N, C-alpha and C positions, 0 to 999 in steps of 0.2 A: 422101552417106555412102558410103564405100568398101566394096566387097564383101570380106568376110573369107575367106581361103583357107588351109587347112592343107596343107602339102606333106609328103610322105613323107620319112623319113630318107634320108641319102645312100646307105646300103647298098641300099635298095630300088630304086634306079635301075639298078644293074648287079649284082645278087646273084650270087655265085659258087656258091651252093647253093640248093636249093629253100627258100623261106621256111618256117620251121618253125612249127607251130601246135600248142599243147596245148589239146585240147578236153576240158573237165572236165564230165562228165555227158552221157549219151546217152539221155536219156528223151524226154519229149514234144517238147521244143525241140531238145535236143542231137542226137537221131537224125536229125531232119530237116535240121539244120544240117550234119551230116556229109555227107549226100547233096549239099547245095549246095556244100560245099567241094570235093567231087569234080568237080563241074561247073566250078567256078572254076579248079581245077587244069588240067583238060582245055583250057579256053578259053585260059588263059595259055600253055600249052605250044604251042598252035597259032601263037602269035606269036613263038616263040623264047625265051620266058621259061622259066626252070627249073621253074616251078610251085611247089606247096606240098607239104610233108610233114607229116602229122598223126599225133600220138600222142594217143589217147583214153583217158580214165580213167573207170571206173564199176564199183562193186562189186555192183550189183543184178543180179538175174536177171529174165528176162521172165516176166510174169504174164499171165493170161488177159485181164484188163482193160486191158492195154497194146495188144493187137492192134487194129488199125484206128485207134487214137489216136496211135500211135507207129509207127516204121518196123519193125514186126515182124509176123510171121505166126503162125498156130497152131503150125506146126512148130518155132517158136523158143521156145515156152513151156518154162520150166525151165532154159534155157541162159543163160549170161552175156550181158547186153545188149551189152556192148562187143565181145565176140567176134563175135556175129551181125551187128551193125551194120557193123563194120569189114570183115568177110569179104564182105559184100554189095557194098560199094563197091570193094573190092580186085578182086573177080571181074568186076564190071561194067566197070571202067576199067583193069584191068591194073596196079594199084598194089601197093605194099608198105607200106601204112600199118600202124601198130601199135595194138593194143588191150590195155590193162592192166586186169585185173579187180580193181582196187583203187581206193579213193577217194584223190584227190590230197590231200596234206597242206596244211592251212590256213597252215602256216608258209612254204609255197612252196619248201621245200628240194628237193623232188623234181621241180620244174617247171623245165625249161630249154628255152625256146622264144622265138622272135621275137614271136609273138602268143599271148596266153593268152585263151581264150574260156571263160567260165563260164556254164553252163546248168544251174544247180542252184537248188532252191527253199529252200535253207537260207541265210537271210539272215545268220545269225551267222557262217557259214563265210566269206561274202563280206567281212564286216567285218574278220575276222581276216586274211584274205588281203590286203586292202588295206593293212593295217599292214605286212605283209612287203614290199609293193611300194614302201614308202618308200625302200628301198635296193635297187632292182632289180638283178638279176644282169647283169654285164657280162663277157663272155668272148670266145670266138671268134665269128665272124660268125653262125654258125647257132644259137647258144644265147644270144645277147645279147637281153635283153627290150626290146621297143620299144613294145608296146601291150597294154592290157588291155581286152577287149571283153566286157561283161557283158550278159546277157539275162535278163529275168524277166517273169512274167505272173501274172494272177489270172484270174477267170472270163471276163470279156469285154475285159479290157484287158491291155496289155503294154508294155514299153519295152526299148530297147537303148541302151547308152552306150559309146562308144569313147573310152578315155582314154589319154594318152601316158605312157610309162615312160622316155623318153629325153630328153636335153638336149644339143642341138647348137648351136654358134655359127653362126647363119645370118643374114646381113644382105642384104636385098633392098629397095631403094628404088624403089617404083613409085607412080605417080599413080593407077592404075586399080584397085588392090586393096591390102588390108592383110594382112600375113602373120601367121597365128596359129600359134605354135609349140606351146604347151601346151594340151592338151585335158583338161577335167575328167573324172574317172571317176564311177562310180555313187555312191560314198560321198561325193564332194565335193558331189553334188546332194542326197543323202539320208543325212546323218550318223547318223540314228537308224534305219537300215534294219533292224537286228536286231529292232526292235519289231514287225515284220511276221511274225515266226515264230509265228503263232497258228493253231489249227485253223480258225477262221472264215475266214482268208485263204488258208491252204494246203490246206484240205480234209482230211477224215479218213474218208470213205466207202470201202467196199471193192467194192461191186458196180459193174457197168458203168454202170447208170443213175445211181448215185451220182456217178460220175466225170463223166458228161455234165452233171449238174446243177451240179457244182462248177466245171466248166471247159468253155467252148465247144469244139466239136469242131475248129474251124479257127483258133483264136487263135494256136496255135503256127505254123501255116503262114504266116499273114499276117505275124507278127512276124519269122519267119525270112526271108521274101522281102525285107523292107525292110533287115534286117541284112546279108544277103549282098550286096545291091546296093551298100550303103555300102562293104563290105570290098572288093568287086571294083573299085569306082572307085578306092579307095586303091592297090590293087596294080597295076591296069592303067594308070590315068591319072596315078597318083602324086600326086593332089591331091583334096581333098574340101572342100565348103562346109558340109556337115552331118555331125555325128558322133554322132547319135542321133535317137531319135524316140519319141513316145508314141502308141500305137495303141489305138483304141477301136472295137470291132466294133458295139456298140449304136448309136452315133452315126454310125459310118462315117467318122470323122475320124482323120487322122494329123497330129500336130503335131511338126514337125521341130525338132531342136536345132542351131542354127547354131554354127559353130566359134568 
């Protein structure tokens, strides 16, 4: 059986601009992902790659129960999450990334980026966003949509799925591997994802102990580590064999999704 490999779109091989990324949500998962994206950008630039440019969206303000569980400190409480998170990585890495204190529209009309990363616990939003991606935006190199990377988690489990938004004519006859052009997105795997929008799955407690009971302290860290490694392989090596994974902290297992 041949190994299946997905190759990045042609533009990714010699980009004329930093790869643009729209990060939707900078809470438990998104704030940690933002820090990983800064590390990815720095690593890519050391190899002569133009790196990545991130625009983050989130309308929430930092609450006391976010401290220690997300990328925020006590001094951030009351401030917009997106401003505090983006300012931290900008200062640490000398970047000029942008933070918008608004929620991205589920119609996708305000999103113009090569890679869209969703880190939101609103399943209905993701379902509606997926519908808008049926006709992904194609414009200049820096705002043409190529991928949708979705991340989600519950108490001890989580998953990420990288789906394609582009369609290129590419033919490569090889005996040692099979080329996989199209990658399924999260809705392709879970068409009824919006049924997960329940207090039992999403949590509704307000105190710090409530939040720890509803969600493991490190599920976001583990999920983000696997996700960012997949993204870095795509941007640096220009090819991947896995485009997602299911993580379970209780069992200690990670089940990858092959391309």
